C-alpha positions as CSV (number, residue, x, y, z in Angstrom):
1,M,0.0,0.0,0.0
2,A,2.9,2.3,0.8
3,D,4.5,1.5,-2.5
4,V,1.4,2.4,-4.4
5,E,1.1,5.8,-2.6
6,K,4.9,6.5,-3.4
7,K,4.4,5.8,-7.0
8,V,1.4,8.2,-7.1
9,R,3.4,11.0,-5.5
10,L,6.2,10.5,-7.9
11,S,4.1,10.4,-10.9
12,G,2.4,13.7,-9.7
13,E,5.8,15.4,-9.2
14,Q,7.0,14.7,-12.7
15,P,7.0,17.8,-14.8
16,R,4.7,17.9,-17.9
17,A,5.9,18.8,-21.2
18,A,5.0,22.4,-22.0
19,E,2.4,22.6,-24.7
20,P,3.1,25.2,-27.4
21,A,1.1,28.4,-26.9
22,T,-1.4,29.1,-29.6
23,I,-2.0,32.7,-30.5
24,L,-5.4,33.3,-32.0
25,P,-5.4,35.9,-34.8
26,T,-7.5,38.9,-34.1
27,V,-8.0,39.7,-37.8
28,N,-8.6,37.2,-40.6
29,P,-5.6,37.7,-42.9
30,A,-7.7,36.5,-45.9
31,A,-10.4,39.0,-45.1
32,E,-7.8,41.8,-44.5
33,K,-6.3,41.2,-48.0
34,S,-9.6,40.8,-49.8
35,A,-11.5,43.8,-48.2
36,P,-9.4,47.0,-48.3
37,P,-10.7,49.9,-46.2
38,P,-13.2,52.0,-48.2
39,P,-11.8,55.4,-49.2
40,S,-13.4,58.4,-47.4
41,L,-14.3,61.5,-49.3
42,H,-12.8,64.9,-48.2
43,P,-15.4,67.1,-46.3
44,A,-14.9,69.7,-49.0
45,V,-16.7,67.3,-51.4
46,Y,-19.8,67.3,-49.1
47,V,-19.6,71.1,-48.8
48,V,-19.4,71.8,-52.5
49,T,-22.2,69.3,-53.2
50,W,-24.6,70.9,-50.7
51,I,-23.8,74.4,-51.9
52,G,-24.3,73.3,-55.5
53,F,-27.7,71.6,-54.9
54,S,-28.9,74.3,-52.4
55,G,-28.2,77.1,-54.8
56,G,-29.2,75.1,-57.8
57,V,-32.7,74.6,-56.4
58,I,-33.2,78.4,-56.0
59,L,-31.8,79.3,-59.4
60,F,-33.6,76.4,-61.1
61,N,-37.0,77.5,-59.5
62,K,-36.4,81.1,-60.5
63,W,-35.5,80.0,-64.0
64,L,-38.7,77.9,-64.4
65,L,-41.2,80.3,-62.7
66,D,-39.8,83.6,-64.2
67,T,-37.6,83.1,-67.2
68,L,-39.4,80.2,-68.8
69,G,-42.8,81.6,-67.8
70,F,-44.2,78.6,-65.8
71,K,-46.3,80.8,-63.5
72,F,-47.6,78.0,-61.3
73,P,-45.5,77.9,-58.1
74,I,-48.1,76.0,-56.0
75,T,-48.2,73.2,-58.7
76,L,-44.4,73.2,-58.8
77,T,-44.2,72.7,-55.1
78,A,-46.8,70.0,-55.1
79,W,-44.8,68.2,-57.9
80,H,-41.7,68.4,-55.7
81,M,-43.5,66.8,-52.8
82,I,-45.0,64.0,-54.9
83,F,-41.6,63.3,-56.3
84,A,-40.0,63.3,-52.8
85,T,-42.7,60.9,-51.5
86,I,-42.0,58.5,-54.3
87,M,-38.2,58.6,-53.9
88,T,-38.3,58.3,-50.1
89,Q,-40.4,55.3,-50.4
90,I,-38.0,53.7,-52.8
91,L,-35.0,54.6,-50.7
92,A,-36.7,53.1,-47.6
93,R,-37.1,49.8,-49.3
94,T,-33.7,49.6,-51.2
95,T,-31.1,51.4,-49.1
96,T,-30.1,52.1,-45.5
97,L,-30.4,55.9,-45.7
98,L,-33.8,55.9,-44.1
99,D,-33.1,53.3,-41.4
100,G,-33.3,56.1,-38.9
101,R,-37.1,55.9,-39.2
102,K,-37.1,52.6,-37.3
103,T,-36.0,54.3,-34.1
104,V,-38.8,56.9,-34.3
105,K,-41.9,56.0,-32.3
106,M,-44.4,57.2,-34.8
107,T,-48.1,56.5,-34.0
108,G,-51.3,57.7,-35.5
109,R,-51.8,60.1,-32.6
110,V,-48.3,61.6,-33.1
111,Y,-48.8,61.9,-36.8
112,L,-52.0,63.8,-36.4
113,R,-50.9,66.1,-33.6
114,A,-47.3,66.7,-34.8
115,I,-46.6,65.8,-38.4
116,L,-49.8,67.3,-39.9
117,P,-49.3,70.8,-38.3
118,I,-45.6,70.8,-39.4
119,G,-46.6,69.7,-42.9
120,F,-49.2,72.4,-43.0
121,F,-46.7,75.2,-42.3
122,F,-44.1,73.5,-44.5
123,S,-46.6,73.8,-47.4
124,L,-47.4,77.4,-46.7
125,S,-43.7,78.2,-46.6
126,L,-43.0,76.5,-49.9
127,I,-46.0,78.2,-51.6
128,C,-45.1,81.7,-50.4
129,G,-41.4,81.2,-51.1
130,N,-42.0,80.2,-54.6
131,K,-44.6,82.8,-55.2
132,A,-41.9,85.5,-54.3
133,Y,-39.8,84.4,-57.2
134,L,-42.5,85.8,-59.5
135,Y,-42.0,89.4,-58.1
136,L,-38.6,89.6,-56.6
137,S,-35.0,89.0,-57.7
138,V,-33.0,86.1,-56.3
139,A,-30.5,88.6,-54.8
140,F,-33.1,90.5,-52.8
141,I,-34.8,87.3,-51.7
142,Q,-31.5,86.0,-50.2
143,M,-31.1,89.3,-48.4
144,L,-34.5,89.0,-46.9
145,K,-33.8,85.4,-45.9
146,A,-31.0,86.7,-43.6
147,C,-33.9,87.5,-41.2
148,M,-34.7,83.8,-40.7
149,P,-32.8,83.5,-37.3
150,V,-34.7,86.5,-36.0
151,A,-38.1,85.0,-37.1
152,V,-37.2,81.7,-35.4
153,L,-36.2,83.5,-32.2
154,L,-39.4,85.6,-32.0
155,T,-41.6,82.6,-32.9
156,S,-39.9,80.4,-30.2
157,W,-40.6,83.1,-27.6
158,T,-44.2,83.5,-28.8
159,M,-44.8,79.7,-28.6
160,G,-43.1,79.4,-25.2
161,V,-40.3,77.2,-26.4
162,D,-37.6,79.6,-25.2
163,S,-37.5,82.4,-22.6
164,P,-37.2,86.0,-23.9
165,S,-33.7,87.5,-23.5
166,L,-32.7,91.1,-24.1
167,K,-29.1,90.1,-24.7
168,T,-30.1,87.7,-27.5
169,L,-32.5,90.2,-29.0
170,G,-29.5,92.7,-29.1
171,N,-27.4,90.1,-30.8
172,V,-29.8,89.7,-33.6
173,S,-30.6,93.4,-33.9
174,F,-27.7,93.8,-36.4
175,I,-29.4,91.3,-38.7
176,V,-32.6,93.3,-38.7
177,I,-30.8,96.6,-39.3
178,G,-28.8,95.2,-42.2
179,V,-31.9,93.7,-43.9
180,V,-33.8,97.1,-43.4
181,I,-30.9,98.9,-45.1
182,A,-30.7,96.4,-47.9
183,S,-34.5,96.6,-48.4
184,Y,-34.3,100.4,-48.5
185,G,-31.7,100.2,-51.2
186,E,-33.7,97.8,-53.4
187,I,-34.5,99.4,-56.8
188,E,-36.9,96.9,-58.1
189,F,-38.9,96.7,-54.8
190,N,-42.3,95.0,-55.1
191,L,-44.7,95.0,-52.1
192,T,-46.6,91.9,-53.2
193,G,-43.4,89.9,-53.5
194,F,-42.1,91.3,-50.2
195,I,-45.3,90.2,-48.4
196,Y,-45.1,86.7,-49.9
197,Q,-41.4,86.4,-48.8
198,A,-42.2,87.7,-45.4
199,G,-45.0,85.2,-45.1
200,G,-42.7,82.4,-46.3
201,I,-40.1,83.3,-43.7
202,T,-42.8,83.5,-40.9
203,F,-44.3,80.1,-41.9
204,E,-40.8,78.5,-42.2
205,A,-39.9,79.8,-38.7
206,T,-43.1,78.4,-37.3
207,R,-42.3,75.1,-38.9
208,L,-38.8,75.0,-37.4
209,V,-40.0,75.8,-34.0
210,L,-42.6,73.0,-34.2
211,V,-39.9,70.6,-35.4
212,Q,-37.6,71.8,-32.5
213,R,-40.4,71.0,-30.0
214,L,-41.1,67.6,-31.6
215,L,-37.4,66.7,-31.5
216,S,-36.9,67.7,-28.0
217,S,-37.6,64.1,-27.0
218,A,-34.9,61.6,-27.8
219,E,-37.4,59.2,-29.3
220,Y,-38.3,61.5,-32.2
221,K,-34.8,62.3,-33.4
222,M,-34.9,62.6,-37.2
223,D,-32.4,63.6,-39.8
224,P,-33.6,65.7,-42.7
225,L,-34.2,62.7,-45.0
226,V,-36.4,60.9,-42.4
227,S,-38.3,64.1,-41.8
228,L,-39.0,64.4,-45.5
229,Y,-40.1,60.8,-45.4
230,Y,-42.9,61.8,-43.0
231,F,-43.7,65.3,-44.2
232,A,-43.6,64.8,-48.0
233,P,-46.9,63.0,-48.3
234,V,-48.7,65.5,-46.2
235,C,-47.3,68.5,-48.2
236,A,-48.0,66.7,-51.4
237,V,-51.7,66.4,-50.5
238,M,-52.0,69.9,-49.1
239,N,-50.3,71.6,-52.0
240,G,-52.0,69.4,-54.6
241,V,-55.4,70.3,-53.2
242,T,-54.5,74.0,-53.2
243,A,-53.1,73.9,-56.7
244,L,-56.3,72.0,-57.9
245,F,-58.4,75.0,-56.9
246,L,-56.1,78.0,-57.6
247,E,-53.9,77.1,-60.5
248,I,-54.7,73.9,-62.4
249,P,-58.0,75.3,-63.9
250,Q,-55.8,78.0,-65.6
251,M,-53.2,75.4,-66.8
252,S,-53.0,73.5,-70.0
253,M,-50.7,70.8,-71.3
254,N,-49.0,73.4,-73.5
255,N,-47.7,75.1,-70.3
256,I,-46.0,71.8,-69.4
257,Y,-44.8,71.1,-72.9
258,D,-43.3,74.6,-73.2
259,V,-41.2,74.0,-70.1
260,G,-40.5,70.3,-70.9
261,I,-41.3,67.2,-68.9
262,F,-37.6,66.5,-68.7
263,M,-37.0,69.9,-67.2
264,L,-39.6,69.4,-64.5
265,V,-38.2,66.0,-63.6
266,A,-34.7,67.4,-63.4
267,N,-36.0,70.2,-61.2
268,A,-37.7,67.9,-58.8
269,M,-34.6,65.6,-58.7
270,V,-32.3,68.5,-57.8
271,A,-34.8,69.5,-55.0
272,F,-34.8,65.9,-53.6
273,L,-30.9,65.5,-53.8
274,L,-30.7,68.7,-51.8
275,N,-32.2,66.8,-48.8
276,V,-29.9,63.9,-49.4
277,S,-26.8,66.1,-49.5
278,V,-27.8,67.8,-46.2
279,V,-27.7,64.4,-44.4
280,F,-24.2,63.7,-45.5
281,L,-23.1,67.3,-44.8
282,I,-24.4,67.2,-41.2
283,G,-22.9,63.8,-40.7
284,K,-19.4,64.6,-42.1
285,T,-18.9,68.1,-40.8
286,S,-19.8,70.4,-37.9
287,S,-22.5,73.0,-37.2
288,L,-19.9,75.7,-37.7
289,V,-19.2,74.4,-41.3
290,L,-23.0,74.3,-42.0
291,T,-23.3,78.0,-40.8
292,L,-20.4,79.1,-42.9
293,C,-21.6,77.2,-45.9
294,G,-25.0,78.8,-45.7
295,I,-23.5,82.3,-45.7
296,L,-21.2,81.5,-48.6
297,K,-24.1,80.0,-50.5
298,D,-26.2,83.2,-50.0
299,I,-23.3,85.4,-51.2
300,L,-22.8,83.2,-54.3
301,L,-26.5,83.4,-55.0
302,V,-26.5,87.1,-54.9
303,A,-23.5,87.1,-57.3
304,C,-25.3,84.6,-59.6
305,S,-28.4,86.7,-59.7
306,M,-26.4,89.6,-60.7
307,L,-24.5,87.8,-63.5
308,I,-27.4,85.6,-64.9
309,W,-30.3,88.0,-64.8
310,G,-28.4,91.3,-64.6
311,T,-30.0,92.2,-61.2
312,P,-29.0,95.7,-60.2
313,V,-27.7,95.8,-56.6
314,T,-26.9,99.2,-55.1
315,G,-24.1,100.1,-52.8
316,T,-26.6,100.6,-50.1
317,Q,-27.7,97.1,-50.4
318,F,-24.2,95.8,-50.3
319,F,-23.6,97.8,-47.1
320,G,-26.8,96.5,-45.5
321,Y,-26.3,92.9,-46.5
322,A,-22.8,93.0,-45.1
323,I,-24.1,94.2,-41.8
324,A,-26.8,91.5,-41.8
325,L,-24.2,88.7,-42.6
326,G,-21.9,90.0,-39.9
327,G,-24.8,90.0,-37.4
328,L,-25.7,86.4,-38.4
329,L,-22.1,85.2,-37.8
330,Y,-22.0,86.9,-34.4
331,Y,-25.4,85.4,-33.4
332,K,-24.5,81.9,-34.6
333,L,-20.9,81.7,-33.2
334,G,-20.7,84.3,-30.3
335,A,-18.0,86.8,-29.6
336,E,-15.4,84.6,-28.0
337,Q,-15.8,81.8,-30.4
338,L,-15.7,84.2,-33.4
339,K,-12.5,85.9,-32.1
340,G,-10.8,82.5,-31.8
341,Y,-11.7,81.4,-35.3
342,I,-10.5,84.8,-36.7
343,S,-7.2,84.5,-34.9
344,H,-6.8,80.9,-36.1
345,M,-7.6,82.0,-39.7
346,G,-5.1,84.8,-39.5
347,R,-2.3,82.4,-38.3
348,S,-3.2,79.9,-41.1
349,W,-3.1,82.7,-43.7
350,S,0.3,83.9,-42.5
351,E,1.7,80.3,-42.6
352,F,0.3,79.9,-46.0
353,G,2.0,83.1,-47.2
354,V,5.4,82.0,-45.8
355,Q,5.1,78.5,-47.5
356,R,3.6,79.6,-50.8
357,P,4.0,83.4,-51.2
358,A,3.3,83.3,-55.0
359,M,0.1,81.3,-54.5
360,R,-1.2,83.8,-51.8
361,K,-0.5,86.8,-54.1
362,A,-2.4,85.1,-56.9
363,L,-5.3,84.4,-54.6
364,V,-5.5,88.0,-53.4
365,F,-5.3,89.3,-57.0
366,G,-8.0,86.9,-58.1
367,L,-10.3,87.9,-55.2
368,I,-9.8,91.6,-56.0
369,L,-10.7,91.0,-59.7
370,I,-13.8,89.0,-58.8
371,T,-15.0,91.6,-56.3
372,L,-14.5,94.4,-58.8
373,F,-16.3,92.4,-61.5
374,I,-19.3,91.7,-59.2
375,L,-19.4,95.3,-57.9
376,L,-19.2,96.9,-61.4
377,G,-21.6,94.3,-62.9
378,G,-24.2,95.1,-60.2
379,L,-23.7,98.8,-59.9
380,A,-23.4,99.6,-63.6
381,P,-27.1,99.2,-64.5
382,T,-27.9,101.5,-61.6
383,Y,-25.6,104.4,-62.1
384,A,-24.9,104.1,-65.8
385,P,-27.9,102.4,-67.5
386,D,-27.3,103.9,-71.0
387,Q,-23.6,103.0,-71.1
388,T,-24.4,99.5,-69.8
389,K,-27.1,99.0,-72.5
390,N,-24.7,100.1,-75.2
391,L,-22.0,97.7,-73.9
392,K,-24.4,94.8,-73.8
393,D,-25.5,95.6,-77.5
394,M,-21.9,95.8,-78.5
395,L,-21.2,92.4,-76.9
396,S,-24.2,90.7,-78.3
397,T,-23.5,92.1,-81.8
398,G,-19.9,90.9,-81.6
399,M,-20.9,87.5,-80.5
400,G,-23.6,87.3,-83.2
401,S,-21.2,88.2,-85.9
């Protein structure tokens, strides 16, 4: 018995051969070779795309409604919403762009109490906004749109979403002063168009405040494309019924053929792609970039209005619009943050001048030429109409020959 216990102790004390350690791979080598990381686009691509679609919608609508003579803005907005309804339904079933709707707790009660009122004011803002293109220039409309933050602020106070603040009111006062000066300097002022645009701004501000109140709860967070998924059918019905009574009795198929079915489809497609580009811009950049892009887009639209339609813009308007844009930047960013960005831009510009002095000189020279071209192109019809007409006649004669 003692011999057996001794054998057991000896066998337990014998060292075991060390087993080779096995290191499990954390990444499948085959998968790593076969699936390279997808290339990411530079944020500038999303910025340029959004500016292109956002400005393109405005210029396209102005071209259809005014230049091509399609005098049916309500019908045009109804067509945009019908097209958006169809496209969002297709995207919801074929892509992942609208998967955000699955996290929204949408019930019939919420749809009736929240979505319908928002869609109603959305329809009114679209109708009034497009109606204004029949009476006002794109340049003046963009100057009036600078008042949108002020309208949103006052509406939020009226509806009790935010508390009134004299400091905030003082911050937005520069925007109001600038827009008043720009309106005073408008040569082709039209009261009907001004009322339509003011109504459009008011209805859009009301819609934004209602959306803000709806989205204050985490369960109703929606990106612009998901919002369009819910709002487009409501707007399509409301605008369609309004157009059925006010515009369609005066329409004929010749009005559509004169513009072209392809042109109407392209117009609706650009309007829809604008909403898609907003989703990517918000996801890939910051709120600061979105604010700066909006101001840059407005400036470019004013310049395009002057170049495409020869819109006269006075020096008073330039002065007032500059004040409004400065007030808008101050309101969006704040004094301290604005100072920080300005100092950072100054340092970056100085470093760029040290690294590439020739390129910086070329950029400065190009900006001066573009500014002079825009200023002279806009001010010439105001202060020298006869000379401007003679120059245009000479240029058209030379191009014709």
